[in-house]
Biopython code that builds the backbone (N, CA, C, O; Angstrom):
import numpy as np
from Bio.PDB.StructureBuilder import StructureBuilder

atoms = [
    (1, "MET", "N", (-0.153, 13.763, 3.247)),
    (1, "MET", "CA", (-1.193, 14.027, 2.289)),
    (1, "MET", "C", (-0.667, 13.869, 0.872)),
    (1, "MET", "O", (-1.399, 13.418, -0.009)),
    (2, "LYS", "N", (0.608, 14.237, 0.635)),
    (2, "LYS", "CA", (1.178, 14.083, -0.702)),
    (2, "LYS", "C", (1.235, 12.610, -1.094)),
    (2, "LYS", "O", (0.956, 12.264, -2.242)),
    (3, "PHE", "N", (1.600, 11.727, -0.135)),
    (3, "PHE", "CA", (1.659, 10.305, -0.460)),
    (3, "PHE", "C", (0.277, 9.777, -0.810)),
    (3, "PHE", "O", (0.140, 8.995, -1.751)),
    (4, "LYS", "N", (-0.737, 10.182, -0.080)),
    (4, "LYS", "CA", (-2.102, 9.724, -0.352)),
    (4, "LYS", "C", (-2.516, 10.108, -1.766)),
    (4, "LYS", "O", (-3.052, 9.274, -2.495)),
    (5, "ASN", "N", (-2.282, 11.336, -2.161)),
    (5, "ASN", "CA", (-2.631, 11.768, -3.517)),
    (5, "ASN", "C", (-1.835, 10.990, -4.558)),
    (5, "ASN", "O", (-2.384, 10.552, -5.569)),
    (6, "TYR", "N", (-0.535, 10.822, -4.306)),
    (6, "TYR", "CA", (0.313, 10.057, -5.217)),
    (6, "TYR", "C", (-0.200, 8.622, -5.354)),
    (6, "TYR", "O", (-0.331, 8.110, -6.466)),
    (7, "ALA", "N", (-0.490, 7.975, -4.220)),
    (7, "ALA", "CA", (-0.937, 6.581, -4.219)),
    (7, "ALA", "C", (-2.280, 6.429, -4.932)),
    (7, "ALA", "O", (-2.476, 5.467, -5.674)),
    (8, "GLU", "N", (-3.201, 7.358, -4.721)),
    (8, "GLU", "CA", (-4.502, 7.283, -5.395)),
    (8, "GLU", "C", (-4.340, 7.411, -6.909)),
    (8, "GLU", "O", (-4.965, 6.662, -7.661)),
    (9, "ASN", "N", (-3.520, 8.340, -7.360)),
    (9, "ASN", "CA", (-3.295, 8.509, -8.794)),
    (9, "ASN", "C", (-2.603, 7.290, -9.394)),
    (9, "ASN", "O", (-2.988, 6.819, -10.465)),
    (10, "GLU", "N", (-1.584, 6.777, -8.709)),
    (10, "GLU", "CA", (-0.880, 5.603, -9.210)),
    (10, "GLU", "C", (-1.804, 4.390, -9.247)),
    (10, "GLU", "O", (-1.738, 3.589, -10.180)),
    (11, "SER", "N", (-2.666, 4.248, -8.237)),
    (11, "SER", "CA", (-3.614, 3.130, -8.195)),
    (11, "SER", "C", (-4.546, 3.165, -9.405)),
    (11, "SER", "O", (-4.796, 2.131, -10.025)),
    (12, "LYS", "N", (-5.051, 4.330, -9.737)),
    (12, "LYS", "CA", (-5.926, 4.463, -10.906)),
    (12, "LYS", "C", (-5.192, 4.066, -12.176)),
    (12, "LYS", "O", (-5.746, 3.367, -13.024)),
    (13, "GLU", "N", (-3.936, 4.513, -12.312)),
    (13, "GLU", "CA", (-3.140, 4.176, -13.492)),
    (13, "GLU", "C", (-2.899, 2.671, -13.603)),
    (13, "GLU", "O", (-2.813, 2.137, -14.709)),
    (14, "LEU", "N", (-2.789, 1.983, -12.459)),
    (14, "LEU", "CA", (-2.557, 0.541, -12.449)),
    (14, "LEU", "C", (-3.856, -0.252, -12.549)),
    (14, "LEU", "O", (-3.822, -1.482, -12.587)),
    (15, "GLY", "N", (-5.007, 0.433, -12.593)),
    (15, "GLY", "CA", (-6.294, -0.241, -12.723)),
    (15, "GLY", "C", (-6.897, -0.717, -11.415)),
    (15, "GLY", "O", (-7.628, -1.707, -11.393)),
    (16, "TYR", "N", (-6.598, -0.022, -10.324)),
    (16, "TYR", "CA", (-7.109, -0.380, -9.002)),
    (16, "TYR", "C", (-7.934, 0.763, -8.419)),
    (16, "TYR", "O", (-7.804, 1.922, -8.815)),
    (17, "ILE", "N", (-8.787, 0.394, -7.464)),
    (17, "ILE", "CA", (-9.502, 1.370, -6.647)),
    (17, "ILE", "C", (-8.860, 1.313, -5.270)),
    (17, "ILE", "O", (-9.006, 0.321, -4.554)),
    (18, "MET", "N", (-8.157, 2.362, -4.899)),
    (18, "MET", "CA", (-7.469, 2.385, -3.603)),
    (18, "MET", "C", (-8.489, 2.496, -2.481)),
    (18, "MET", "O", (-9.378, 3.347, -2.515)),
    (19, "ASP", "N", (-8.350, 1.616, -1.473)),
    (19, "ASP", "CA", (-9.286, 1.657, -0.352)),
    (19, "ASP", "C", (-8.603, 1.898, 0.988)),
    (19, "ASP", "O", (-9.263, 1.926, 2.026)),
    (20, "GLY", "N", (-7.282, 2.071, 0.972)),
    (20, "GLY", "CA", (-6.607, 2.332, 2.231)),
    (20, "GLY", "C", (-5.100, 2.274, 2.087)),
    (20, "GLY", "O", (-4.561, 2.207, 0.983)),
    (21, "VAL", "N", (-4.439, 2.301, 3.229)),
    (21, "VAL", "CA", (-2.983, 2.219, 3.284)),
    (21, "VAL", "C", (-2.624, 1.246, 4.404)),
    (21, "VAL", "O", (-3.109, 1.371, 5.528)),
    (22, "ARG", "N", (-1.777, 0.286, 4.086)),
    (22, "ARG", "CA", (-1.307, -0.669, 5.099)),
    (22, "ARG", "C", (0.035, -0.163, 5.617)),
    (22, "ARG", "O", (0.851, 0.350, 4.852)),
    (23, "VAL", "N", (0.254, -0.311, 6.910)),
    (23, "VAL", "CA", (1.503, 0.113, 7.534)),
    (23, "VAL", "C", (2.267, -1.135, 7.979)),
    (23, "VAL", "O", (1.786, -1.910, 8.805)),
    (24, "TYR", "N", (3.462, -1.315, 7.419)),
    (24, "TYR", "CA", (4.344, -2.407, 7.813)),
    (24, "TYR", "C", (5.388, -1.858, 8.772)),
    (24, "TYR", "O", (5.841, -0.723, 8.628)),
    (25, "LEU", "N", (5.763, -2.667, 9.746)),
    (25, "LEU", "CA", (6.821, -2.303, 10.681)),
    (25, "LEU", "C", (8.054, -3.113, 10.319)),
    (25, "LEU", "O", (7.981, -4.332, 10.165)),
    (26, "GLY", "N", (9.170, -2.444, 10.185)),
    (26, "GLY", "CA", (10.410, -3.122, 9.831)),
    (26, "GLY", "C", (11.548, -2.623, 10.685)),
    (26, "GLY", "O", (11.377, -1.708, 11.490)),
    (27, "ALA", "N", (12.721, -3.227, 10.510)),
    (27, "ALA", "CA", (13.901, -2.823, 11.265)),
    (27, "ALA", "C", (15.127, -2.936, 10.383)),
    (27, "ALA", "O", (15.234, -3.844, 9.559)),
    (28, "TYR", "N", (16.042, -2.014, 10.562)),
    (28, "TYR", "CA", (17.321, -2.027, 9.868)),
    (28, "TYR", "C", (18.384, -2.515, 10.822)),
    (28, "TYR", "O", (18.402, -2.102, 11.982)),
    (29, "PRO", "N", (19.276, -3.386, 10.370)),
    (29, "PRO", "CA", (20.376, -3.811, 11.239)),
    (29, "PRO", "C", (21.384, -2.678, 11.417)),
    (29, "PRO", "O", (21.510, -1.802, 10.561)),
    (30, "THR", "N", (22.093, -2.708, 12.531)),
    (30, "THR", "CA", (23.124, -1.705, 12.805)),
    (30, "THR", "C", (24.372, -2.415, 13.311)),
    (30, "THR", "O", (24.396, -3.634, 13.475)),
    (31, "ASP", "N", (25.392, -1.628, 13.549)),
    (31, "ASP", "CA", (26.630, -2.168, 14.114)),
    (31, "ASP", "C", (26.452, -2.525, 15.587)),
    (31, "ASP", "O", (27.196, -3.338, 16.135)),
    (32, "ARG", "N", (25.470, -1.916, 16.210)),
    (32, "ARG", "CA", (25.225, -2.146, 17.636)),
    (32, "ARG", "C", (24.186, -3.257, 17.811)),
    (32, "ARG", "O", (23.750, -3.872, 16.838)),
    (33, "GLU", "N", (23.803, -3.501, 19.045)),
    (33, "GLU", "CA", (22.812, -4.534, 19.331)),
    (33, "GLU", "C", (21.407, -4.104, 18.942)),
    (33, "GLU", "O", (20.547, -4.952, 18.709)),
    (34, "VAL", "N", (21.161, -2.812, 18.870)),
    (34, "VAL", "CA", (19.821, -2.292, 18.621)),
    (34, "VAL", "C", (19.701, -1.867, 17.164)),
    (34, "VAL", "O", (20.582, -1.186, 16.637)),
    (35, "GLY", "N", (18.613, -2.267, 16.514)),
    (35, "GLY", "CA", (18.373, -1.863, 15.135)),
    (35, "GLY", "C", (17.492, -0.628, 15.080)),
    (35, "GLY", "O", (16.945, -0.205, 16.099)),
    (36, "TYR", "N", (17.354, -0.053, 13.906)),
    (36, "TYR", "CA", (16.494, 1.105, 13.716)),
    (36, "TYR", "C", (15.143, 0.649, 13.183)),
    (36, "TYR", "O", (15.072, -0.128, 12.230)),
    (37, "THR", "N", (14.081, 1.132, 13.799)),
    (37, "THR", "CA", (12.730, 0.796, 13.372)),
    (37, "THR", "C", (12.299, 1.730, 12.255)),
    (37, "THR", "O", (12.633, 2.915, 12.254)),
    (38, "THR", "N", (11.555, 1.183, 11.307)),
    (38, "THR", "CA", (11.004, 1.987, 10.230)),
    (38, "THR", "C", (9.572, 1.557, 9.975)),
    (38, "THR", "O", (9.181, 0.440, 10.311)),
    (39, "MET", "N", (8.804, 2.436, 9.387)),
    (39, "MET", "CA", (7.427, 2.119, 9.019)),
    (39, "MET", "C", (7.309, 2.325, 7.516)),
    (39, "MET", "O", (7.753, 3.340, 6.978)),
    (40, "LEU", "N", (6.710, 1.356, 6.850)),
    (40, "LEU", "CA", (6.559, 1.375, 5.411)),
    (40, "LEU", "C", (5.077, 1.468, 5.081)),
    (40, "LEU", "O", (4.296, 0.613, 5.498)),
    (41, "LEU", "N", (4.678, 2.498, 4.334)),
    (41, "LEU", "CA", (3.287, 2.680, 3.939)),
    (41, "LEU", "C", (3.084, 2.094, 2.550)),
    (41, "LEU", "O", (3.845, 2.397, 1.631)),
    (42, "VAL", "N", (2.055, 1.251, 2.388)),
    (42, "VAL", "CA", (1.775, 0.604, 1.112)),
    (42, "VAL", "C", (0.284, 0.762, 0.807)),
    (42, "VAL", "O", (-0.548, 0.436, 1.654)),
    (43, "PRO", "N", (-0.073, 1.259, -0.394)),
    (43, "PRO", "CA", (-1.486, 1.401, -0.742)),
    (43, "PRO", "C", (-2.148, 0.040, -0.924)),
    (43, "PRO", "O", (-1.530, -0.904, -1.417)),
    (44, "THR", "N", (-3.411, -0.049, -0.519)),
    (44, "THR", "CA", (-4.206, -1.263, -0.698)),
    (44, "THR", "C", (-5.429, -0.941, -1.531)),
    (44, "THR", "O", (-5.860, 0.210, -1.594)),
    (45, "GLY", "N", (-5.988, -1.958, -2.171)),
    (45, "GLY", "CA", (-7.178, -1.741, -2.973)),
    (45, "GLY", "C", (-7.591, -2.979, -3.733)),
    (45, "GLY", "O", (-7.012, -4.053, -3.572)),
    (46, "VAL", "N", (-8.611, -2.810, -4.571)),
    (46, "VAL", "CA", (-9.142, -3.889, -5.402)),
    (46, "VAL", "C", (-9.053, -3.473, -6.860)),
    (46, "VAL", "O", (-9.040, -2.285, -7.180)),
    (47, "GLU", "N", (-8.992, -4.473, -7.745)),
    (47, "GLU", "CA", (-8.949, -4.163, -9.171)),
    (47, "GLU", "C", (-10.248, -3.486, -9.593)),
    (47, "GLU", "O", (-11.334, -3.870, -9.160)),
    (48, "ASN", "N", (-10.120, -2.483, -10.436)),
    (48, "ASN", "CA", (-11.282, -1.766, -10.959)),
    (48, "ASN", "C", (-11.814, -2.563, -12.142)),
    (48, "ASN", "O", (-11.310, -2.444, -13.259)),
    (49, "ILE", "N", (-12.848, -3.385, -11.885)),
    (49, "ILE", "CA", (-13.397, -4.238, -12.934)),
    (49, "ILE", "C", (-14.709, -3.704, -13.488)),
    (49, "ILE", "O", (-15.287, -4.300, -14.396)),
    (50, "SER", "N", (-15.181, -2.592, -12.952)),
    (50, "SER", "CA", (-16.457, -2.053, -13.390)),
    (50, "SER", "C", (-16.361, -0.554, -13.602)),
    (50, "SER", "O", (-15.752, 0.157, -12.802)),
    (51, "GLN", "N", (-16.957, -0.079, -14.673)),
    (51, "GLN", "CA", (-17.040, 1.353, -14.923)),
    (51, "GLN", "C", (-18.431, 1.877, -14.574)),
    (51, "GLN", "O", (-18.741, 3.046, -14.805)),
    (52, "GLY", "N", (-19.271, 0.994, -14.011)),
    (52, "GLY", "CA", (-20.663, 1.347, -13.735)),
    (52, "GLY", "C", (-20.856, 2.033, -12.406)),
    (52, "GLY", "O", (-20.066, 2.891, -12.013)),
    (53, "ASN", "N", (-21.904, 1.651, -11.719)),
    (53, "ASN", "CA", (-22.344, 2.254, -10.479)),
    (53, "ASN", "C", (-21.286, 2.116, -9.379)),
    (53, "ASN", "O", (-20.736, 1.032, -9.183)),
    (54, "SER", "N", (-21.004, 3.190, -8.673)),
    (54, "SER", "CA", (-19.995, 3.176, -7.615)),
    (54, "SER", "C", (-20.489, 2.531, -6.325)),
    (54, "SER", "O", (-19.695, 2.347, -5.402)),
    (55, "THR", "N", (-21.788, 2.177, -6.225)),
    (55, "THR", "CA", (-22.264, 1.528, -5.002)),
    (55, "THR", "C", (-21.668, 0.138, -4.858)),
    (55, "THR", "O", (-21.646, -0.402, -3.752)),
    (56, "LEU", "N", (-21.182, -0.459, -5.948)),
    (56, "LEU", "CA", (-20.541, -1.763, -5.875)),
    (56, "LEU", "C", (-19.293, -1.713, -5.000)),
    (56, "LEU", "O", (-18.963, -2.695, -4.337)),
    (57, "ILE", "N", (-18.607, -0.596, -4.993)),
    (57, "ILE", "CA", (-17.380, -0.452, -4.202)),
    (57, "ILE", "C", (-17.663, -0.719, -2.729)),
    (57, "ILE", "O", (-16.835, -1.313, -2.038)),
    (58, "ASN", "N", (-18.811, -0.291, -2.247)),
    (58, "ASN", "CA", (-19.146, -0.467, -0.827)),
    (58, "ASN", "C", (-19.369, -1.928, -0.465)),
    (58, "ASN", "O", (-19.306, -2.283, 0.712)),
    (59, "MET", "N", (-19.633, -2.792, -1.463)),
    (59, "MET", "CA", (-19.908, -4.198, -1.191)),
    (59, "MET", "C", (-18.674, -5.078, -1.376)),
    (59, "MET", "O", (-18.712, -6.255, -1.018)),
    (60, "LEU", "N", (-17.590, -4.549, -1.918)),
    (60, "LEU", "CA", (-16.392, -5.340, -2.140)),
    (60, "LEU", "C", (-15.620, -5.532, -0.839)),
    (60, "LEU", "O", (-15.579, -4.630, -0.002)),
    (61, "PRO", "N", (-15.002, -6.716, -0.665)),
    (61, "PRO", "CA", (-14.161, -6.906, 0.524)),
    (61, "PRO", "C", (-12.930, -6.018, 0.426)),
    (61, "PRO", "O", (-12.548, -5.613, -0.672)),
    (62, "PRO", "N", (-12.301, -5.709, 1.561)),
    (62, "PRO", "CA", (-11.089, -4.891, 1.520)),
    (62, "PRO", "C", (-10.026, -5.553, 0.658)),
    (62, "PRO", "O", (-9.906, -6.778, 0.642)),
    (63, "GLY", "N", (-9.262, -4.748, -0.054)),
    (63, "GLY", "CA", (-8.247, -5.268, -0.953)),
    (63, "GLY", "C", (-6.923, -5.506, -0.268)),
    (63, "GLY", "O", (-6.719, -5.160, 0.895)),
    (64, "GLY", "N", (-6.038, -6.104, -1.024)),
    (64, "GLY", "CA", (-4.684, -6.343, -0.540)),
    (64, "GLY", "C", (-3.750, -5.271, -1.074)),
    (64, "GLY", "O", (-4.194, -4.265, -1.628)),
    (65, "ASP", "N", (-2.456, -5.493, -0.905)),
    (65, "ASP", "CA", (-1.468, -4.560, -1.426)),
    (65, "ASP", "C", (-1.660, -4.428, -2.934)),
    (65, "ASP", "O", (-1.931, -5.416, -3.617)),
    (66, "ILE", "N", (-1.521, -3.229, -3.443)),
    (66, "ILE", "CA", (-1.682, -2.992, -4.869)),
    (66, "ILE", "C", (-0.409, -3.430, -5.584)),
    (66, "ILE", "O", (0.673, -2.891, -5.346)),
    (67, "SER", "N", (-0.559, -4.411, -6.458)),
    (67, "SER", "CA", (0.577, -4.950, -7.189)),
    (67, "SER", "C", (1.183, -3.879, -8.089)),
    (67, "SER", "O", (0.494, -3.297, -8.927)),
    (68, "GLY", "N", (2.469, -3.626, -7.908)),
    (68, "GLY", "CA", (3.142, -2.607, -8.697)),
    (68, "GLY", "C", (3.048, -1.216, -8.104)),
    (68, "GLY", "O", (3.663, -0.281, -8.616)),
    (69, "GLY", "N", (2.284, -1.067, -7.030)),
    (69, "GLY", "CA", (2.147, 0.228, -6.371)),
    (69, "GLY", "C", (3.382, 0.559, -5.553)),
    (69, "GLY", "O", (3.970, -0.320, -4.924)),
    (70, "GLY", "N", (3.772, 1.816, -5.559)),
    (70, "GLY", "CA", (4.950, 2.239, -4.814)),
    (70, "GLY", "C", (4.649, 2.453, -3.348)),
    (70, "GLY", "O", (3.672, 3.116, -3.000)),
    (71, "GLY", "N", (5.472, 1.902, -2.496)),
    (71, "GLY", "CA", (5.350, 2.141, -1.067)),
    (71, "GLY", "C", (6.156, 3.368, -0.672)),
    (71, "GLY", "O", (6.860, 3.952, -1.495)),
    (72, "LEU", "N", (6.049, 3.750, 0.587)),
    (72, "LEU", "CA", (6.784, 4.907, 1.092)),
    (72, "LEU", "C", (7.563, 4.485, 2.326)),
    (72, "LEU", "O", (6.992, 3.981, 3.293)),
    (73, "ASN", "N", (8.881, 4.698, 2.284)),
    (73, "ASN", "CA", (9.758, 4.340, 3.380)),
    (73, "ASN", "C", (10.774, 5.456, 3.549)),
    (73, "ASN", "O", (11.522, 5.748, 2.616)),
    (74, "GLU", "N", (10.818, 6.082, 4.711)),
    (74, "GLU", "CA", (11.720, 7.192, 5.000)),
    (74, "GLU", "C", (11.576, 8.320, 3.974)),
    (74, "GLU", "O", (12.553, 8.992, 3.642)),
    (75, "GLY", "N", (10.373, 8.519, 3.484)),
    (75, "GLY", "CA", (10.137, 9.570, 2.501)),
    (75, "GLY", "C", (10.577, 9.200, 1.101)),
    (75, "GLY", "O", (10.495, 10.025, 0.191)),
    (76, "ASP", "N", (11.047, 7.961, 0.907)),
    (76, "ASP", "CA", (11.480, 7.467, -0.395)),
    (76, "ASP", "C", (10.635, 6.258, -0.770)),
    (76, "ASP", "O", (10.017, 5.643, 0.099)),
    (77, "PRO", "N", (10.602, 5.907, -2.069)),
    (77, "PRO", "CA", (9.887, 4.696, -2.464)),
    (77, "PRO", "C", (10.464, 3.481, -1.745)),
    (77, "PRO", "O", (11.670, 3.402, -1.509)),
    (78, "GLY", "N", (9.598, 2.540, -1.402)),
    (78, "GLY", "CA", (10.039, 1.340, -0.711)),
    (78, "GLY", "C", (9.326, 0.115, -1.242)),
    (78, "GLY", "O", (8.329, 0.233, -1.954)),
    (79, "ILE", "N", (9.821, -1.044, -0.905)),
    (79, "ILE", "CA", (9.228, -2.312, -1.321)),
    (79, "ILE", "C", (8.688, -3.010, -0.091)),
    (79, "ILE", "O", (9.413, -3.165, 0.892)),
    (80, "PRO", "N", (7.398, -3.448, -0.118)),
    (80, "PRO", "CA", (6.823, -4.107, 1.060)),
    (80, "PRO", "C", (7.381, -5.524, 1.234)),
    (80, "PRO", "O", (7.958, -6.084, 0.302)),
    (81, "PRO", "N", (7.210, -6.096, 2.419)),
    (81, "PRO", "CA", (7.651, -7.480, 2.642)),
    (81, "PRO", "C", (6.956, -8.429, 1.665)),
    (81, "PRO", "O", (5.869, -8.123, 1.175)),
    (82, "SER", "N", (7.571, -9.571, 1.382)),
    (82, "SER", "CA", (7.016, -10.490, 0.400)),
    (82, "SER", "C", (5.938, -11.409, 0.963)),
    (82, "SER", "O", (5.250, -12.066, 0.182)),
    (83, "ALA", "N", (5.758, -11.485, 2.261)),
    (83, "ALA", "CA", (4.748, -12.354, 2.852)),
    (83, "ALA", "C", (3.359, -11.849, 2.512)),
    (83, "ALA", "O", (3.143, -10.649, 2.343)),
    (84, "LYS", "N", (2.413, -12.787, 2.414)),
    (84, "LYS", "CA", (1.012, -12.418, 2.137)),
    (84, "LYS", "C", (0.357, -12.001, 3.454)),
    (84, "LYS", "O", (0.340, -12.769, 4.416)),
    (85, "TYR", "N", (-0.176, -10.795, 3.491)),
    (85, "TYR", "CA", (-0.810, -10.278, 4.693)),
    (85, "TYR", "C", (-2.282, -10.105, 4.463)),
    (85, "TYR", "O", (-2.655, -9.896, 3.309)),
    (86, "PRO", "N", (-3.153, -10.169, 5.428)),
    (86, "PRO", "CA", (-2.844, -10.556, 6.819)),
    (86, "PRO", "C", (-2.561, -12.047, 6.914)),
    (86, "PRO", "O", (-3.043, -12.836, 6.101)),
    (87, "GLN", "N", (-1.772, -12.423, 7.914)),
    (87, "GLN", "CA", (-1.447, -13.838, 8.114)),
    (87, "GLN", "C", (-2.300, -14.425, 9.210)),
    (87, "GLN", "O", (-2.172, -15.609, 9.525)),
]
sb = StructureBuilder()
sb.init_structure("model")
sb.init_model(0)
sb.init_chain("A")
sb.init_seg("    ")
for serial, (resi, resn, name, xyz) in enumerate(atoms, 1):
    if name == "N":
        sb.init_residue(resn, " ", resi, " ")
    sb.init_atom(name, np.array(xyz, "f"), 0.0, 1.0, " ", f" {name:<3s}", serial, name[0])
structure = sb.get_structure()
């Protein structure tokens, strides 16, 4: 819940309307054959281009990753993969 509040506030500061959170699956290499799996949470949304009626939000397509928005990885800020999603 703390990340959601943080992400919503940061999204507003960056000029976006947060509409969700994308979950990326990643892995860390290890000395052994098996790597460690991690999940990275990244806020998604659309640019806030209107100060008018909020019903417009319901008609906008889902947004992508919020540019400049902080992700969450292992309870610390993280950087999402560079590929454009969804592929």
